[in-house]
All heavy atoms as a GROMACS GRO file, in nm:
protein
  573
    1HIS      N    1   0.481   0.640  -3.538
    1HIS     CA    2   0.605   0.576  -3.496
    1HIS      C    3   0.725   0.666  -3.521
    1HIS      O    4   0.819   0.667  -3.440
    1HIS     CB    5   0.623   0.443  -3.565
    1HIS     CG    6   0.518   0.342  -3.527
    1HIS    ND1    7   0.508   0.221  -3.590
    1HIS    CD2    8   0.421   0.342  -3.435
    1HIS    CE1    9   0.409   0.152  -3.537
    1HIS    NE2   10   0.354   0.224  -3.442
    2GLU      N   11   0.721   0.739  -3.630
    2GLU     CA   12   0.835   0.826  -3.662
    2GLU      C   13   0.851   0.936  -3.556
    2GLU      O   14   0.962   0.968  -3.516
    2GLU     CB   15   0.821   0.887  -3.802
    2GLU     CG   16   0.833   0.784  -3.913
    2GLU     CD   17   0.963   0.705  -3.907
    2GLU    OE1   18   1.071   0.766  -3.892
    2GLU    OE2   19   0.957   0.581  -3.917
    3CYS      N   20   0.741   0.992  -3.511
    3CYS     CA   21   0.747   1.096  -3.406
    3CYS      C   22   0.803   1.038  -3.276
    3CYS      O   23   0.882   1.103  -3.208
    3CYS     CB   24   0.610   1.154  -3.381
    3CYS     SG   25   0.549   1.257  -3.517
    4ALA      N   26   0.760   0.917  -3.244
    4ALA     CA   27   0.806   0.854  -3.120
    4ALA      C   28   0.957   0.830  -3.122
    4ALA      O   29   1.020   0.827  -3.018
    4ALA     CB   30   0.732   0.722  -3.097
    5LYS      N   31   1.013   0.817  -3.239
    5LYS     CA   32   1.157   0.795  -3.252
    5LYS      C   33   1.237   0.922  -3.226
    5LYS      O   34   1.351   0.915  -3.178
    5LYS     CB   35   1.191   0.744  -3.392
    5LYS     CG   36   1.146   0.604  -3.420
    5LYS     CD   37   1.182   0.566  -3.563
    5LYS     CE   38   1.126   0.432  -3.603
    5LYS     NZ   39   1.158   0.400  -3.742
    6ILE      N   40   1.180   1.038  -3.257
    6ILE     CA   41   1.260   1.160  -3.255
    6ILE      C   42   1.223   1.261  -3.145
    6ILE      O   43   1.296   1.356  -3.124
    6ILE     CB   44   1.254   1.232  -3.392
    6ILE    CG1   45   1.112   1.276  -3.425
    6ILE    CG2   46   1.312   1.143  -3.501
    6ILE    CD1   47   1.102   1.368  -3.547
    7VAL      N   48   1.112   1.240  -3.077
    7VAL     CA   49   1.076   1.334  -2.970
    7VAL      C   50   1.187   1.335  -2.865
    7VAL      O   51   1.243   1.230  -2.833
    7VAL     CB   52   0.938   1.299  -2.910
    7VAL    CG1   53   0.942   1.170  -2.834
    7VAL    CG2   54   0.886   1.411  -2.822
    8PRO      N   55   1.223   1.451  -2.812
    8PRO     CA   56   1.330   1.457  -2.713
    8PRO      C   57   1.297   1.373  -2.588
    8PRO      O   58   1.181   1.359  -2.550
    8PRO     CB   59   1.338   1.606  -2.677
    8PRO     CG   60   1.283   1.676  -2.797
    8PRO     CD   61   1.176   1.585  -2.850
    9ASN      N   62   1.401   1.321  -2.526
    9ASN     CA   63   1.384   1.234  -2.409
    9ASN      C   64   1.308   1.300  -2.295
    9ASN      O   65   1.244   1.232  -2.216
    9ASN     CB   66   1.520   1.188  -2.357
    9ASN     CG   67   1.592   1.097  -2.454
    9ASN    OD1   68   1.533   1.047  -2.549
    9ASN    ND2   69   1.719   1.077  -2.431
   10ASP      N   70   1.315   1.431  -2.285
   10ASP     CA   71   1.249   1.501  -2.175
   10ASP      C   72   1.113   1.558  -2.212
   10ASP      O   73   1.058   1.640  -2.141
   10ASP     CB   74   1.339   1.612  -2.120
   10ASP     CG   75   1.365   1.723  -2.220
   10ASP    OD1   76   1.347   1.702  -2.342
   10ASP    OD2   77   1.404   1.833  -2.177
   11LYS      N   78   1.055   1.512  -2.325
   11LYS     CA   79   0.929   1.570  -2.372
   11LYS      C   80   0.818   1.469  -2.398
   11LYS      O   81   0.718   1.505  -2.457
   11LYS     CB   82   0.953   1.649  -2.501
   11LYS     CG   83   1.051   1.762  -2.487
   11LYS     CD   84   0.998   1.870  -2.396
   11LYS     CE   85   1.096   1.985  -2.388
   11LYS     NZ   86   1.076   2.067  -2.272
   12TYR      N   87   0.831   1.345  -2.359
   12TYR     CA   88   0.725   1.249  -2.388
   12TYR      C   89   0.670   1.185  -2.261
   12TYR      O   90   0.735   1.179  -2.158
   12TYR     CB   91   0.773   1.140  -2.485
   12TYR     CG   92   0.873   1.043  -2.428
   12TYR    CD1   93   0.830   0.928  -2.362
   12TYR    CD2   94   1.010   1.063  -2.440
   12TYR    CE1   95   0.922   0.838  -2.308
   12TYR    CE2   96   1.101   0.974  -2.387
   12TYR     CZ   97   1.056   0.863  -2.321
   12TYR     OH   98   1.145   0.775  -2.268
   13LEU      N   99   0.546   1.142  -2.273
   13LEU     CA  100   0.479   1.061  -2.172
   13LEU      C  101   0.431   0.936  -2.242
   13LEU      O  102   0.419   0.934  -2.365
   13LEU     CB  103   0.359   1.135  -2.112
   13LEU     CG  104   0.387   1.269  -2.046
   13LEU    CD1  105   0.256   1.334  -2.006
   13LEU    CD2  106   0.477   1.253  -1.926
   14ILE      N  107   0.401   0.831  -2.167
   14ILE     CA  108   0.343   0.712  -2.228
   14ILE      C  109   0.212   0.681  -2.157
   14ILE      O  110   0.193   0.714  -2.040
   14ILE     CB  111   0.439   0.591  -2.227
   14ILE    CG1  112   0.484   0.557  -2.086
   14ILE    CG2  113   0.558   0.617  -2.316
   14ILE    CD1  114   0.569   0.431  -2.078
   15GLU      N  115   0.121   0.618  -2.232
   15GLU     CA  116  -0.009   0.583  -2.178
   15GLU      C  117  -0.066   0.467  -2.259
   15GLU      O  118  -0.012   0.429  -2.361
   15GLU     CB  119  -0.105   0.701  -2.186
   15GLU     CG  120  -0.137   0.741  -2.329
   15GLU     CD  121  -0.241   0.851  -2.339
   15GLU    OE1  122  -0.299   0.888  -2.236
   15GLU    OE2  123  -0.264   0.897  -2.450
   16THR      N  124  -0.178   0.415  -2.210
   16THR     CA  125  -0.254   0.320  -2.289
   16THR      C  126  -0.378   0.392  -2.339
   16THR      O  127  -0.414   0.497  -2.288
   16THR     CB  128  -0.299   0.198  -2.205
   16THR    OG1  129  -0.384   0.244  -2.101
   16THR    CG2  130  -0.180   0.123  -2.149
   17ASP      N  131  -0.440   0.339  -2.441
   17ASP     CA  132  -0.565   0.394  -2.492
   17ASP      C  133  -0.682   0.323  -2.427
   17ASP      O  134  -0.768   0.269  -2.494
   17ASP     CB  135  -0.572   0.379  -2.644
   17ASP     CG  136  -0.472   0.468  -2.716
   17ASP    OD1  137  -0.447   0.578  -2.666
   17ASP    OD2  138  -0.421   0.428  -2.821
   18SER      N  139  -0.685   0.324  -2.296
   18SER     CA  140  -0.791   0.253  -2.223
   18SER      C  141  -0.924   0.322  -2.246
   18SER      O  142  -0.931   0.444  -2.248
   18SER     CB  143  -0.761   0.251  -2.073
   18SER     OG  144  -0.650   0.171  -2.050
   19PRO      N  145  -1.031   0.249  -2.261
   19PRO     CA  146  -1.041   0.103  -2.252
   19PRO      C  147  -1.028   0.033  -2.388
   19PRO      O  148  -1.057  -0.085  -2.399
   19PRO     CB  149  -1.180   0.082  -2.195
   19PRO     CG  150  -1.260   0.192  -2.256
   19PRO     CD  151  -1.164   0.310  -2.263
   20PHE      N  152  -0.990   0.106  -2.492
   20PHE     CA  153  -0.986   0.048  -2.626
   20PHE      C  154  -0.843   0.030  -2.675
   20PHE      O  155  -0.749   0.083  -2.617
   20PHE     CB  156  -1.063   0.137  -2.723
   20PHE     CG  157  -1.203   0.166  -2.678
   20PHE    CD1  158  -1.237   0.291  -2.630
   20PHE    CD2  159  -1.299   0.067  -2.676
   20PHE    CE1  160  -1.365   0.318  -2.585
   20PHE    CE2  161  -1.427   0.092  -2.632
   20PHE     CZ  162  -1.460   0.219  -2.586
   21LEU      N  163  -0.828  -0.042  -2.784
   21LEU     CA  164  -0.702  -0.062  -2.854
   21LEU      C  165  -0.590  -0.114  -2.764
   21LEU      O  166  -0.487  -0.051  -2.744
   21LEU     CB  167  -0.657   0.066  -2.925
   21LEU     CG  168  -0.551   0.050  -3.033
   21LEU    CD1  169  -0.598  -0.045  -3.142
   21LEU    CD2  170  -0.514   0.184  -3.092
   22ALA      N  171  -0.614  -0.228  -2.707
   22ALA     CA  172  -0.512  -0.292  -2.623
   22ALA      C  173  -0.388  -0.327  -2.704
   22ALA      O  174  -0.398  -0.363  -2.822
   22ALA     CB  175  -0.570  -0.420  -2.560
   23PRO      N  176  -0.271  -0.316  -2.643
   23PRO     CA  177  -0.148  -0.350  -2.714
   23PRO      C  178  -0.135  -0.502  -2.732
   23PRO      O  179  -0.194  -0.580  -2.659
   23PRO     CB  180  -0.037  -0.296  -2.623
   23PRO     CG  181  -0.098  -0.294  -2.488
   23PRO     CD  182  -0.245  -0.269  -2.507
   24VAL      N  183  -0.056  -0.540  -2.830
   24VAL     CA  184  -0.020  -0.680  -2.846
   24VAL      C  185   0.055  -0.718  -2.719
   24VAL      O  186   0.139  -0.641  -2.674
   24VAL     CB  187   0.069  -0.697  -2.972
   24VAL    CG1  188   0.121  -0.839  -2.983
   24VAL    CG2  189  -0.007  -0.656  -3.097
   25PRO      N  190   0.028  -0.822  -2.651
   25PRO     CA  191  -0.044  -0.945  -2.686
   25PRO      C  192  -0.190  -0.947  -2.641
   25PRO      O  193  -0.251  -1.053  -2.642
   25PRO     CB  194   0.035  -1.052  -2.612
   25PRO     CG  195   0.076  -0.984  -2.486
   25PRO     CD  196   0.104  -0.841  -2.527
   26HIS      N  197  -0.247  -0.834  -2.603
   26HIS     CA  198  -0.384  -0.830  -2.552
   26HIS      C  199  -0.483  -0.773  -2.653
   26HIS      O  200  -0.595  -0.741  -2.616
   26HIS     CB  201  -0.389  -0.750  -2.422
   26HIS     CG  202  -0.304  -0.807  -2.314
   26HIS    ND1  203  -0.338  -0.921  -2.244
   26HIS    CD2  204  -0.183  -0.769  -2.266
   26HIS    CE1  205  -0.244  -0.949  -2.157
   26HIS    NE2  206  -0.148  -0.858  -2.169
   27ARG      N  207  -0.440  -0.759  -2.778
   27ARG     CA  208  -0.526  -0.701  -2.881
   27ARG      C  209  -0.657  -0.776  -2.888
   27ARG      O  210  -0.660  -0.898  -2.879
   27ARG     CB  211  -0.453  -0.706  -3.016
   27ARG     CG  212  -0.513  -0.629  -3.129
   27ARG     CD  213  -0.521  -0.479  -3.106
   27ARG     NE  214  -0.396  -0.420  -3.066
   27ARG     CZ  215  -0.329  -0.331  -3.137
   27ARG    NH1  216  -0.372  -0.292  -3.252
   27ARG    NH2  217  -0.217  -0.281  -3.091
   28GLY      N  218  -0.768  -0.701  -2.899
   28GLY     CA  219  -0.900  -0.762  -2.906
   28GLY      C  220  -0.967  -0.776  -2.770
   28GLY      O  221  -1.085  -0.808  -2.762
   29LYS      N  222  -0.892  -0.751  -2.664
   29LYS     CA  223  -0.948  -0.757  -2.529
   29LYS      C  224  -0.961  -0.614  -2.476
   29LYS      O  225  -0.909  -0.519  -2.533
   29LYS     CB  226  -0.856  -0.837  -2.436
   29LYS     CG  227  -0.836  -0.980  -2.479
   29LYS     CD  228  -0.736  -1.049  -2.389
   29LYS     CE  229  -0.706  -1.189  -2.441
   29LYS     NZ  230  -0.595  -1.251  -2.370
   30ARG      N  231  -1.029  -0.600  -2.364
   30ARG     CA  232  -1.042  -0.470  -2.300
   30ARG      C  233  -0.904  -0.424  -2.252
   30ARG      O  234  -0.831  -0.498  -2.189
   30ARG     CB  235  -1.138  -0.478  -2.182
   30ARG     CG  236  -1.158  -0.346  -2.112
   30ARG     CD  237  -1.261  -0.360  -2.001
   30ARG     NE  238  -1.264  -0.242  -1.918
   30ARG     CZ  239  -1.334  -0.132  -1.946
   30ARG    NH1  240  -1.406  -0.128  -2.056
   30ARG    NH2  241  -1.332  -0.029  -1.865
   31ASN      N  242  -0.870  -0.301  -2.283
   31ASN     CA  243  -0.742  -0.245  -2.243
   31ASN      C  244  -0.750  -0.196  -2.098
   31ASN      O  245  -0.858  -0.168  -2.047
   31ASN     CB  246  -0.706  -0.129  -2.335
   31ASN     CG  247  -0.560  -0.095  -2.331
   31ASN    OD1  248  -0.481  -0.161  -2.265
   31ASN    ND2  249  -0.522   0.007  -2.404
   32GLU      N  250  -0.636  -0.187  -2.034
   32GLU     CA  251  -0.631  -0.134  -1.898
   32GLU      C  252  -0.496  -0.068  -1.876
   32GLU      O  253  -0.398  -0.099  -1.944
   32GLU     CB  254  -0.656  -0.244  -1.795
   32GLU     CG  255  -0.556  -0.359  -1.801
   32GLU     CD  256  -0.590  -0.468  -1.702
   32GLU    OE1  257  -0.685  -0.542  -1.727
   32GLU    OE2  258  -0.521  -0.475  -1.600
   33PRO      N  259  -0.487   0.025  -1.780
   33PRO     CA  260  -0.362   0.097  -1.756
   33PRO      C  261  -0.243   0.007  -1.725
   33PRO      O  262  -0.130   0.044  -1.755
   33PRO     CB  263  -0.396   0.187  -1.637
   33PRO     CG  264  -0.543   0.210  -1.649
   33PRO     CD  265  -0.599   0.079  -1.701
   34ALA      N  266  -0.266  -0.110  -1.671
   34ALA     CA  267  -0.156  -0.201  -1.638
   34ALA      C  268  -0.078  -0.243  -1.763
   34ALA      O  269   0.036  -0.288  -1.752
   34ALA     CB  270  -0.209  -0.325  -1.566
   35PHE      N  271  -0.138  -0.227  -1.879
   35PHE     CA  272  -0.071  -0.267  -2.002
   35PHE      C  273   0.030  -0.163  -2.051
   35PHE      O  274   0.090  -0.180  -2.156
   35PHE     CB  275  -0.172  -0.297  -2.112
   35PHE     CG  276  -0.263  -0.413  -2.084
   35PHE    CD1  277  -0.382  -0.426  -2.153
   35PHE    CD2  278  -0.231  -0.510  -1.991
   35PHE    CE1  279  -0.467  -0.534  -2.129
   35PHE    CE2  280  -0.315  -0.617  -1.965
   35PHE     CZ  281  -0.434  -0.629  -2.034
   36VAL      N  282   0.049  -0.056  -1.977
   36VAL     CA  283   0.144   0.047  -2.017
   36VAL      C  284   0.285  -0.012  -2.032
   36VAL      O  285   0.366   0.041  -2.108
   36VAL     CB  286   0.140   0.168  -1.921
   36VAL    CG1  287   0.210   0.138  -1.791
   36VAL    CG2  288   0.199   0.290  -1.987
   37GLU      N  289   0.312  -0.122  -1.966
   37GLU     CA  290   0.444  -0.185  -1.980
   37GLU      C  291   0.469  -0.229  -2.124
   37GLU      O  292   0.582  -0.224  -2.171
   37GLU     CB  293   0.459  -0.304  -1.886
   37GLU     CG  294   0.370  -0.422  -1.921
   37GLU     CD  295   0.386  -0.538  -1.826
   37GLU    OE1  296   0.484  -0.614  -1.839
   37GLU    OE2  297   0.299  -0.554  -1.739
   38TYR      N  298   0.364  -0.267  -2.195
   38TYR     CA  299   0.379  -0.306  -2.336
   38TYR      C  300   0.407  -0.185  -2.423
   38TYR      O  301   0.481  -0.193  -2.521
   38TYR     CB  302   0.255  -0.381  -2.385
   38TYR     CG  303   0.231  -0.509  -2.308
   38TYR    CD1  304   0.131  -0.516  -2.212
   38TYR    CD2  305   0.309  -0.621  -2.330
   38TYR    CE1  306   0.110  -0.633  -2.140
   38TYR    CE2  307   0.289  -0.738  -2.259
   38TYR     CZ  308   0.189  -0.743  -2.165
   38TYR     OH  309   0.170  -0.858  -2.093
   39VAL      N  310   0.347  -0.072  -2.388
   39VAL     CA  311   0.374   0.052  -2.460
   39VAL      C  312   0.520   0.092  -2.439
   39VAL      O  313   0.589   0.128  -2.534
   39VAL     CB  314   0.279   0.165  -2.412
   39VAL    CG1  315   0.311   0.296  -2.481
   39VAL    CG2  316   0.133   0.125  -2.434
   40ALA      N  317   0.568   0.081  -2.316
   40ALA     CA  318   0.708   0.114  -2.287
   40ALA      C  319   0.803   0.022  -2.363
   40ALA      O  320   0.904   0.067  -2.417
   40ALA     CB  321   0.734   0.104  -2.137
   41SER      N  322   0.771  -0.104  -2.369
   41SER     CA  323   0.855  -0.200  -2.442
   41SER      C  324   0.858  -0.168  -2.591
   41SER      O  325   0.964  -0.168  -2.654
   41SER     CB  326   0.803  -0.342  -2.419
   41SER     OG  327   0.879  -0.435  -2.492
   42PHE      N  328   0.741  -0.138  -2.647
   42PHE     CA  329   0.734  -0.103  -2.789
   42PHE      C  330   0.815   0.023  -2.816
   42PHE      O  331   0.892   0.030  -2.912
   42PHE     CB  332   0.587  -0.083  -2.830
   42PHE     CG  333   0.569  -0.063  -2.977
   42PHE    CD1  334   0.560  -0.173  -3.062
   42PHE    CD2  335   0.559   0.064  -3.030
   42PHE    CE1  336   0.543  -0.154  -3.198
   42PHE    CE2  337   0.543   0.083  -3.166
   42PHE     CZ  338   0.534  -0.026  -3.250
   43LEU      N  339   0.801   0.122  -2.730
   43LEU     CA  340   0.874   0.247  -2.746
   43LEU      C  341   1.024   0.226  -2.732
   43LEU      O  342   1.103   0.287  -2.806
   43LEU     CB  343   0.825   0.350  -2.645
   43LEU     CG  344   0.876   0.492  -2.660
   43LEU    CD1  345   0.843   0.549  -2.798
   43LEU    CD2  346   0.819   0.580  -2.552
   44SER      N  347   1.065   0.140  -2.642
   44SER     CA  348   1.208   0.114  -2.626
   44SER      C  349   1.267   0.053  -2.754
   44SER      O  350   1.379   0.086  -2.792
   44SER     CB  351   1.236   0.025  -2.506
   44SER     OG  352   1.198  -0.108  -2.528
   45ASN      N  353   1.190  -0.032  -2.820
   45ASN     CA  354   1.236  -0.088  -2.947
   45ASN      C  355   1.246   0.019  -3.055
   45ASN      O  356   1.343   0.022  -3.131
   45ASN     CB  357   1.144  -0.201  -2.993
   45ASN     CG  358   1.160  -0.325  -2.910
   45ASN    OD1  359   1.268  -0.355  -2.860
   45ASN    ND2  360   1.052  -0.398  -2.892
   46LEU      N  361   1.146   0.107  -3.062
   46LEU     CA  362   1.150   0.215  -3.161
   46LEU      C  363   1.269   0.307  -3.140
   46LEU      O  364   1.331   0.353  -3.236
   46LEU     CB  365   1.022   0.300  -3.153
   46LEU     CG  366   0.896   0.246  -3.215
   46LEU    CD1  367   0.780   0.343  -3.191
   46LEU    CD2  368   0.913   0.222  -3.364
   47ARG      N  369   1.298   0.336  -3.014
   47ARG     CA  370   1.403   0.433  -2.982
   47ARG      C  371   1.540   0.367  -2.959
   47ARG      O  372   1.637   0.435  -2.926
   47ARG     CB  373   1.362   0.512  -2.858
   47ARG     CG  374   1.240   0.600  -2.885
   47ARG     CD  375   1.187   0.665  -2.760
   47ARG     NE  376   1.275   0.769  -2.708
   47ARG     CZ  377   1.270   0.897  -2.744
   47ARG    NH1  378   1.181   0.938  -2.832
   47ARG    NH2  379   1.352   0.984  -2.689
   48SER      N  380   1.546   0.237  -2.977
   48SER     CA  381   1.671   0.162  -2.961
   48SER      C  382   1.736   0.189  -2.825
   48SER      O  383   1.854   0.224  -2.814
   48SER     CB  384   1.770   0.195  -3.074
   48SER     OG  385   1.716   0.160  -3.199
   49THR      N  386   1.656   0.170  -2.722
   49THR     CA  387   1.704   0.188  -2.585
   49THR      C  388   1.641   0.080  -2.498
   49THR      O  389   1.561   0.000  -2.545
   49THR     CB  390   1.672   0.329  -2.533
   49THR    OG1  391   1.740   0.350  -2.410
   49THR    CG2  392   1.524   0.352  -2.517
   50GLU      N  393   1.677   0.078  -2.372
   50GLU     CA  394   1.624  -0.021  -2.279
   50GLU      C  395   1.494   0.028  -2.217
   50GLU      O  396   1.473   0.149  -2.201
   50GLU     CB  397   1.726  -0.050  -2.170
   50GLU     CG  398   1.853  -0.116  -2.224
   50GLU     CD  399   1.951  -0.150  -2.113
   50GLU    OE1  400   1.905  -0.187  -2.003
   50GLU    OE2  401   2.072  -0.139  -2.138
   51VAL      N  402   1.409  -0.066  -2.180
   51VAL     CA  403   1.282  -0.032  -2.116
   51VAL      C  404   1.305   0.049  -1.989
   51VAL      O  405   1.230   0.143  -1.961
   51VAL     CB  406   1.199  -0.159  -2.086
   51VAL    CG1  407   1.075  -0.126  -2.006
   51VAL    CG2  408   1.160  -0.229  -2.214
   52LYS      N  409   1.410   0.018  -1.915
   52LYS     CA  410   1.436   0.092  -1.792
   52LYS      C  411   1.461   0.240  -1.820
   52LYS      O  412   1.426   0.326  -1.739
   52LYS     CB  413   1.550   0.031  -1.711
   52LYS     CG  414   1.687   0.042  -1.774
   52LYS     CD  415   1.793  -0.021  -1.686
   52LYS     CE  416   1.931  -0.003  -1.749
   52LYS     NZ  417   2.034  -0.058  -1.663
   53ASN      N  418   1.519   0.272  -1.935
   53ASN     CA  419   1.539   0.412  -1.972
   53ASN      C  420   1.406   0.481  -2.004
   53ASN      O  421   1.383   0.595  -1.963
   53ASN     CB  422   1.633   0.425  -2.091
   53ASN     CG  423   1.773   0.379  -2.059
   53ASN    OD1  424   1.816   0.382  -1.944
   53ASN    ND2  425   1.844   0.334  -2.160
   54ILE      N  426   1.321   0.410  -2.075
   54ILE     CA  427   1.188   0.463  -2.107
   54ILE      C  428   1.110   0.487  -1.978
   54ILE      O  429   1.047   0.592  -1.960
   54ILE     CB  430   1.111   0.368  -2.201
   54ILE    CG1  431   1.183   0.352  -2.335
   54ILE    CG2  432   0.967   0.414  -2.220
   54ILE    CD1  433   1.198   0.478  -2.417
   55ALA      N  434   1.117   0.393  -1.887
   55ALA     CA  435   1.046   0.406  -1.759
   55ALA      C  436   1.098   0.527  -1.680
   55ALA      O  437   1.020   0.606  -1.628
   55ALA     CB  438   1.062   0.279  -1.676
   56ALA      N  439   1.228   0.542  -1.674
   56ALA     CA  440   1.287   0.653  -1.599
   56ALA      C  441   1.255   0.788  -1.663
   56ALA      O  442   1.216   0.883  -1.595
   56ALA     CB  443   1.438   0.635  -1.588
   57GLU      N  444   1.270   0.795  -1.794
   57GLU     CA  445   1.244   0.922  -1.864
   57GLU      C  446   1.098   0.960  -1.857
   57GLU      O  447   1.065   1.076  -1.824
   57GLU     CB  448   1.288   0.912  -2.011
   57GLU     CG  449   1.437   0.903  -2.029
   57GLU     CD  450   1.480   0.862  -2.167
   57GLU    OE1  451   1.395   0.832  -2.254
   57GLU    OE2  452   1.602   0.857  -2.189
   58SER      N  453   1.009   0.867  -1.885
   58SER     CA  454   0.866   0.900  -1.886
   58SER      C  455   0.817   0.932  -1.744
   58SER      O  456   0.733   1.020  -1.726
   58SER     CB  457   0.783   0.790  -1.952
   58SER     OG  458   0.794   0.669  -1.881
   59SER      N  459   0.870   0.864  -1.644
   59SER     CA  460   0.833   0.896  -1.506
   59SER      C  461   0.881   1.035  -1.467
   59SER      O  462   0.807   1.113  -1.407
   59SER     CB  463   0.891   0.792  -1.410
   59SER     OG  464   0.833   0.666  -1.431
   60SER      N  465   1.003   1.068  -1.502
   60SER     CA  466   1.056   1.200  -1.475
   60SER      C  467   0.975   1.308  -1.546
   60SER      O  468   0.946   1.413  -1.489
   60SER     CB  469   1.203   1.206  -1.518
   60SER     OG  470   1.255   1.335  -1.501
   61ASN      N  471   0.938   1.281  -1.670
   61ASN     CA  472   0.860   1.378  -1.746
   61ASN      C  473   0.722   1.399  -1.685
   61ASN      O  474   0.673   1.512  -1.680
   61ASN     CB  475   0.846   1.331  -1.892
   61ASN     CG  476   0.980   1.327  -1.963
   61ASN    OD1  477   1.078   1.383  -1.918
   61ASN    ND2  478   0.984   1.256  -2.075
   62ALA      N  479   0.660   1.293  -1.638
   62ALA     CA  480   0.528   1.305  -1.573
   62ALA      C  481   0.540   1.385  -1.444
   62ALA      O  482   0.457   1.472  -1.416
   62ALA     CB  483   0.470   1.167  -1.546
   63LYS      N  484   0.642   1.357  -1.366
   63LYS     CA  485   0.664   1.432  -1.242
   63LYS      C  486   0.682   1.580  -1.271
   63LYS      O  487   0.629   1.666  -1.200
   63LYS     CB  488   0.784   1.377  -1.166
   63LYS     CG  489   0.762   1.242  -1.105
   63LYS     CD  490   0.890   1.191  -1.043
   63LYS     CE  491   0.878   1.047  -1.002
   63LYS     NZ  492   1.004   0.993  -0.952
   64GLU      N  493   0.759   1.609  -1.374
   64GLU     CA  494   0.783   1.749  -1.410
   64GLU      C  495   0.654   1.814  -1.460
   64GLU      O  496   0.622   1.927  -1.421
   64GLU     CB  497   0.892   1.758  -1.518
   64GLU     CG  498   0.920   1.898  -1.566
   64GLU     CD  499   0.972   1.992  -1.458
   64GLU    OE1  500   1.031   1.946  -1.358
   64GLU    OE2  501   0.952   2.115  -1.474
   65LEU      N  502   0.581   1.747  -1.543
   65LEU     CA  503   0.457   1.803  -1.598
   65LEU      C  504   0.353   1.828  -1.489
   65LEU      O  505   0.292   1.935  -1.484
   65LEU     CB  506   0.398   1.709  -1.704
   65LEU     CG  507   0.265   1.755  -1.765
   65LEU    CD1  508   0.283   1.885  -1.842
   65LEU    CD2  509   0.210   1.646  -1.856
   66PHE      N  510   0.335   1.732  -1.403
   66PHE     CA  511   0.231   1.742  -1.301
   66PHE      C  512   0.285   1.792  -1.166
   66PHE      O  513   0.210   1.806  -1.070
   66PHE     CB  514   0.161   1.608  -1.283
   66PHE     CG  515   0.090   1.566  -1.408
   66PHE    CD1  516   0.136   1.459  -1.484
   66PHE    CD2  517  -0.023   1.634  -1.452
   66PHE    CE1  518   0.071   1.420  -1.600
   66PHE    CE2  519  -0.088   1.596  -1.568
   66PHE     CZ  520  -0.042   1.490  -1.643
   67LYS      N  521   0.416   1.817  -1.159
   67LYS     CA  522   0.480   1.872  -1.040
   67LYS      C  523   0.447   1.794  -0.912
   67LYS      O  524   0.399   1.847  -0.814
   67LYS     CB  525   0.442   2.019  -1.020
   67LYS     CG  526   0.476   2.106  -1.135
   67LYS     CD  527   0.625   2.126  -1.148
   67LYS     CE  528   0.649   2.230  -1.257
   67LYS     NZ  529   0.779   2.224  -1.313
   68PHE      N  530   0.474   1.665  -0.916
   68PHE     CA  531   0.454   1.584  -0.797
   68PHE      C  532   0.572   1.491  -0.778
   68PHE      O  533   0.649   1.468  -0.868
   68PHE     CB  534   0.323   1.504  -0.801
   68PHE     CG  535   0.319   1.396  -0.905
   68PHE    CD1  536   0.361   1.268  -0.873
   68PHE    CD2  537   0.272   1.420  -1.032
   68PHE    CE1  538   0.357   1.166  -0.966
   68PHE    CE2  539   0.269   1.319  -1.127
   68PHE     CZ  540   0.311   1.193  -1.094
   69ASP      N  541   0.584   1.439  -0.659
   69ASP     CA  542   0.692   1.348  -0.625
   69ASP      C  543   0.631   1.222  -0.566
   69ASP      O  544   0.571   1.227  -0.459
   69ASP     CB  545   0.788   1.413  -0.527
   69ASP     CG  546   0.911   1.330  -0.500
   69ASP    OD1  547   0.915   1.211  -0.540
   69ASP    OD2  548   1.004   1.383  -0.440
   70LEU      N  549   0.646   1.111  -0.634
   70LEU     CA  550   0.587   0.985  -0.590
   70LEU      C  551   0.651   0.933  -0.461
   70LEU      O  552   0.594   0.849  -0.394
   70LEU     CB  553   0.600   0.879  -0.699
   70LEU     CG  554   0.520   0.905  -0.826
   70LEU    CD1  555   0.554   0.798  -0.930
   70LEU    CD2  556   0.371   0.907  -0.798
   71LEU      N  557   0.767   0.982  -0.428
   71LEU     CA  558   0.837   0.930  -0.311
   71LEU      C  559   0.800   1.003  -0.182
   71LEU      O  560   0.846   0.966  -0.076
   71LEU     CB  561   0.988   0.938  -0.336
   71LEU     CG  562   1.038   0.857  -0.454
   71LEU    CD1  563   1.189   0.877  -0.471
   71LEU    CD2  564   1.007   0.710  -0.438
   72LYS      N  565   0.719   1.104  -0.189
   72LYS     CA  566   0.679   1.178  -0.069
   72LYS      C  567   0.568   1.108   0.003
   72LYS      O  568   0.490   1.038  -0.048
   72LYS     CB  569   0.635   1.319  -0.103
   72LYS     CG  570   0.752   1.407  -0.138
   72LYS     CD  571   0.706   1.549  -0.158
   72LYS     CE  572   0.825   1.638  -0.181
   72LYS     NZ  573   0.788   1.776  -0.196
   0.00000   0.00000   0.00000
């Protein structure tokens, strides 16, 4: 959690640990990529920012890392 608080905004990605370790409120069930929204919410609380900022930053970081444009 401490690392997640201090990593630069342009250097992180978010993911789920599919198929294991589902986030709350799905703990104990099979995990799936759709639950990434819970990871983003948790991270937004750690970083004291809004989920929309986490979504924008992590999406931008993924595009930069993998060099693709989802809008094409």
